[in-house]
N, C-alpha and C positions, 0 to 999 in steps of 0.2 A: 498473893504469889508474886515474888520478886524476881527482877531481871528477866522478864519474858520477852523473848525476840523469836519471832517467827518469820518465815519467808513464803512468798509466792515465787515459784521459779520455772515459769513457762518457756517452752522451745519456740522462737519465732519462726516457726515453719508453716504458719497457717493462721487462721482466724482465733479469736478468743471464744472457744466453745463453752456453752453452758455448764458443763462439767468442770472446767477450769474455772470459769467465773465463781461457781460455788466453793470450789477449794479456796479461791481468794477470799470470798465473803466469809468464809468459816475462820480463815487466819485473821482477818481484819477484825471480826468480832471478838476473837480470842484475845488478840493484842489489845484492843480497845477495853475489853471488860477486865483487863489485868493490868492496865496502865502501862502496857508494854509498847514494843516497836514492831512495825510490820516492814520487812526488807523485800524489795522487788530485785530479782535477779534474773537476768536472761541467759538461758543455756543455749548458746549458740555455736557450739563447736562443730555443729553439722554445716560446714561451709557450702555444701551444694544446696540443701533446701532452706537454710536459714536466710532471710532477706530483711532488709531494712524497713521496707514496706509492712512486712509483718509485725516486726517489732513496734513499729509506730502504732500499728493497729491494735496491738494489745494495749498499749499505754492509753491510746485514745478510748477502748472500750473499758477499761478500769475506771478511766476519769469520768466517762458518761454514767457510769453506775454509782459514782460517788464515793468510790473506795480509793482513800488517799494512802499514801506510804511514807515512811520516815525516812529511808535511805533507798537508793537506786540508780539506775545509769543516767537518769535525767537530773537528779538533785545531787548526786554524790553520797558522801558519808565517810565515816572513818575506817571502814573495812573493805574499801572497794579495792580494784574495780569490780563492778557489778555486771559485767558481762563476762562470760567464760572465755570468749575469744581474746581477752585482754589480761588473762591470768595464767598464761603458760608458764612464765617464769616461777609463780608460785608452785604449781603442780610438779615442776621438775625438782624443785627442792625436796618435797616429799618423796617423789619417786627415787630420788637418789638415795634418801634415807633408808628405804626398804631394800634398795639393792645392796648398800653398804652393810647392812645388818643380815644380808642373805635371807630375808623374808620374801623377796621377789627375785626373779631371774629372768634373763633374756631367752627368747624363744626364737630360733631361725626357721622352725618348721613351716614349709610351704602349703599354700592352700591346697595343692593336691595331696600332700601328705597327710594333712588334717582330714580331707574328705575321704582318703582311705581308711583312716582310723574309724572315722563314723560308720563307714560301710560295714567294717569288720564287727562292730559293736551291734550294728542292726542285724547282721546274719546270725550273731551269737544271741540275739534277742536280750541284749544288755543295754542299760542306759549308758551314753557315750560319755566317757571322762578323758580328757587329755592324758596320754600316757606319759607324761613328764619327760619325753625324750631329751629335752635341752636342759633338764635341771641339774644334771651333773657335769655340764661343760665347765672346764676350767678357765679362769680368767684369761689364759694365754690362748685357749681356743677360741673364746668369744673375742678377742683383740684381732685374732687371725681373720676370723669371719667378717668381722666389720671393715677391717683393711681391704677385703675383698669387695667391698661394696654393698654387702648383705646388710638389709635393714630389718632389724628384729622386732617383734612386739615384746612387751614386758608382762609377765604372768606373776600372779600372787601364789606364794606358796600356802596352799590352804590345808589345814590339817584334816585328815580323812576319818578321825575317830571322834566319838562323841556327837554332841548337838550344839545346835546354835539356838538360844532362846531370844525370842522377840518379845519385849514387854510393851505391849499396847495399851494405852489408857483407856480404850473402850472395849477391846477385845480380850484383855488379859494377856497370859502367855501363850505365844504360839511357837512350837518347837518344830525345828528343822533338822534333818538327820545329815550329818557333815559327810557321811559317805556318798551322798547325792550330789555333793558340791564339787565343781571342777577347780582346776587351777586357773581361773578365769583371767582373762587379759584386762590389765589396767592401764596399759598405753599402748596404742596403735604404732605400726610401723613409720608413720609420719611423725611420731613424737607426741601426738596429741592424747590427752587421758581419754579413757572411756567414761561412760556416764557413772557407773557405780564408784569409781575412783574420784572423779572431779567433785561430785556432790558431797561425798565426805570431807575432802579438803574445804570445799567452800562452806559447808555448815560449820566446821570446826573454826576455820579463820574469822568467819563473819560471826561467831558466838551465838549461834542459833541455839536456843534452849529447847524448843518443841517442833518437830516435823509433822505438820498436819497435811495429809495428802491422800490422793485416791486409792482406793482399795488395790488396784491393778499394780500398785508398787509395793505391796506387801511381799511379793515373791523376790524382790530385789533387796529387801532389808537384811537378810542373813549374809549376803555378799558384801554389804556395806558395814555390817557388824564386824565382819572378818578383816576389813580395811582398818576400822577403828582399832581392834585388837592388835593388828600387826604394827600400827603407828604408835601404840600406847596411849591412846586418846579416849576421852570419855564421850560416849554418844549421848545424843539429846534424847528427849523422850519422843516417842512415836505415836501417831494416832492415823490410822487408815480408815477414812470414811467411806460409806457403802457406794456403790455405783448408782448412776441414774439410768434407768431402763425404760424402754418404750412401754406403752400400754400392754402390748402382747408379751411383755417381759423379755423382748429380744434387745439387743444392743442398739441404743439410740443411734439413728443416723438421718440423713436429708429426707428420705422418704417419710418420715414421721412429721416433717414441717421443719420451720426454722429452728437451727440449732446453734447458731453463733450470736454473739451479743449484737454485732452489727446488723444482723437480719431482723433481730427483734425490734432494733431502734428504727430501721427503715419500714418495717411492718406497722409501726405506729403504736409501740408499746413504751410506757413510761418507765424511766429507770427506778422510781420507787416501787413500781409495781412488779418489775423483774426481781429487784433485790428481795422484796417480801416474799415472792414465790420461791425463790432458790433458797431463802433462808429455811422454808419448811419443808424442802426436800431432804429429809433425813434428820431434822431437828425439830423437837416438839417442845415450846416454852410452857406447856401446860394449859388447861382450861379450855382446849379445842380452839385456840384463837386462830383466826384466819387473816384478819387484817392487823398487821403488826408494824405500826410506825417504826422508821429506820432508828429515830433516836431513843426508843425504848429498848432496841435489841441488845446492844452491850450490857446493858443492866441485867438482862434476863438470861443471857448465853452462858451454858454450861456444858462441858464435854459430857457430863454424866447424862444428859439429855439427848445426845446424838444417837441415833438408831443405829443397829448392825444390819437391819433390814434394807434391801436395795430400795432406793425411792423410785416412784413410778411418774413418768412424766405425763402430765394431764394438761393439754393445751386449752381445753375447755375451762378448767379452773383458773389458769392463767388469764384468759380472756375475760372472765367474770371479775377476777381481781383487778385487772387493768381498767374495766369499766368503772369500778369503784373509785379508783385513783383519778380518773379522768373527770368525773363527776365532782370530786371533793377538792381537785386542784384549783389554784388561783386561777380566775378566768384569763388572766393576762399570758399565763403559761401556755394555755391551749391556743389562744390567738397567735402567739408567737409561733407555734408549730404550724398553723395552717395558712398564716397570712400570704405567704409567698404563692401557694397554689391557689388561693382565694383571689389574688390580684390578677393571676394569668387567667383564671375562669370569668373575671369581671364582677366577682361577687363583692370584693372589697374595693371601694373607690374612695377618693378625697372627700366625697360628699355624704357617705353612708356609714361613717365609722360607728356612731353610736347604734344605728339599727344593726350593722353586722354583729357588734358585741351582744346585743340583745338575742339575735338569733341563735349564735353559737351557744350561749349560756343556756337556752332553752333546750337546744336538741342534743347537747353532749350527754345528757343522761341516758340516752338510748345507745350510745357509742361504745362498742367494746375495744376498738382501738382509734387512735387519733386519724387514721387514714379513712374511717367511716364518717368522720364529722361532717365533711362537705357534702358528701352524698346525702347525708341526713337533711342537711340544709338546703338542698337544691330547689325545692318547691317555693322557698322565699326569694328566690332571685331569678327562676325561670318558671314560666306557666307550665304545668303539666302537659305534655304532648299526648298522653294516652292515660287511661283509668286502668287500674288493676283488674284484670279479667275475672278473678274470682269474686272482687268486690263488685263489679257490675252485676253478676249473676245473683248477688246476695242482697245488694241494696238498691240497684237502679232498675232491675227488672221486676222488682216485687210490686205487687199491687198497692197503690196508694203512694208510691215513691214520689211522684210528681207533686202531689199535693204537700207532701212533708217538705220537700226542698223549696217550694213556692212559699211555704210558710216561714221557713228560715230566713229566705230572701228578703221577705217583707220584714222580718224582725232586724236583719243586718242593716236594711235600708233606712229604717226609722228609729232605731234604739237611740235615745238622747245621749246617754252617757255610754261612751264606747270603750268600756274597759273590761277585762277578761271576768271580773266578778259580776258586773251588771249584765254582761252578755249571757253568762250562765244562768242567773237568776231569771232573765227574761225567757230564755230557751226552756227551761223546766216549767215555767209558768205557761208558757205557750203549748207544751205537750201535755200538761194537766187539763188545758182549756180543750184540747183536742181530743182527749181520752186516751192519749198516748203515753209509753214510757219515754222518758228523756232520751234513752239510747236509740230510740227509733228516728230521732231527729238528727242526733250526734253523729251516727255512723255514715249516713249518706252525705251529710254535710263535709265530714272529713274527706271523704273520697272525692267529692267536688272540689274542694278547695286545694287538695294536695296530690290526687292521683293514687293515693295510698290507703291502706286500711290500718296501717300502724304508724303512728306519729306520736308526739308529746300532746299535751291537752288541746282539744279543739278551740277552747275559748282563748288561751293564749296565743294560738295561731292567728285566729281572726283579729285580735287586737293588733299584732305585729303587722299582719298583712294591710290592715287598714279597711276603712268601709268601702272604698271604691273598688280596690282589687278584689276583695271578697265577695262583694256583690256582682262584679263582672264574672268572677269563676263560677259562682252558683248560676248564675243566668246562662251560661256556657252549658252547664251540666243538665240544666232543665231543657235546653234546646237538644241536647244529646239523647235525653229520656224520650223526647217527643218523636225523634227519628227512631228510636227503638221500637216504637208502637206499630 
């Protein structure tokens, strides 16, 4: 496919939502799979809600995800400016063209007059359409009203007959009845264009070949096609991807958990995990693949594999996927993410760097988020203050528990080769000698050493804690059991 140019065009009025992030990802994948360009454009004409902080946050979120762009407000390009707030003169040229060709007209109707028309339509149980009150105004009448200081909007002269067909690359043809379309406003009274006009001018002048966006924009597309037609321009190809819904199939919101890229980052998710998860929300590369490395995605991505069905947000699957990426990541990546907090807690010092690395490498396989890693490592740096209550009932109160821990204490104190492998061999041999299963020694020992019932392998823990600390903790557990009696 030649000359592929796609765009991601967020409004900087809030954070980068996961729905927007997925749209950006699909555009990125389509561009990269077709040796095309991705353009980043900020639709910031809403001067009240748009903020520089939000714009910066969007760029930061995309960069954190590892989605790069070829043209944009930060790097420029041949078809800028890439912020709508800097493109007013461009919009004015196209607006004037429509006015000169009488394909658009000034409207001086007041909000009260429009409200009255809406109320009349409501009472008649009709769909409201502007009555075209100002369409027949002569140039002289327009000039007179402007001389009086009135500030009109500009409306597009929309044909009321026939249909408008939206050709969607994954949905096929979607038909809209023109009789339901209004002479919608394309420029506000302050001179700034409305969304449906500005987006057409932007996509045309930036030579966008494909518009890949959320399903919610499908209803805007017939209006935009009317603008393309009025200006005599060729429209790009359209793709409207399905929505992301909550598990109960309601609209995704904060009550369902984190919904912005920044929140996922702060909650301890890795960018590769989030990209992997978002890619599979509405796209299936086949073979039921769950773990899909980023570098493989562009070669596999195809619009024909994008689903029309709504994608269901599943935080449990994302957490599982994130756990996989935490385990598979270079250990230095994980260390970098936790080291500041580890230093604050006193876990990482100038003297224990090697020990800290070994601990984090051991416990990370049980973490679903990076934020869980230090909690999982706590007992390597702090002696447990208490034992898990269910574990106490199951392993410490059980008959023979004192003898079992005493046996392990003797083993830890006297095993010659203090490695996980030899410790395991010695423990299993000891269990066999005592006529026990190895688990009967392993479970109470884990509780004694960590205060927990779920940890990485016991023998790796013993090796890392060392002979002295391990023996001291088991001795303390023996005393605890004696006091239970």
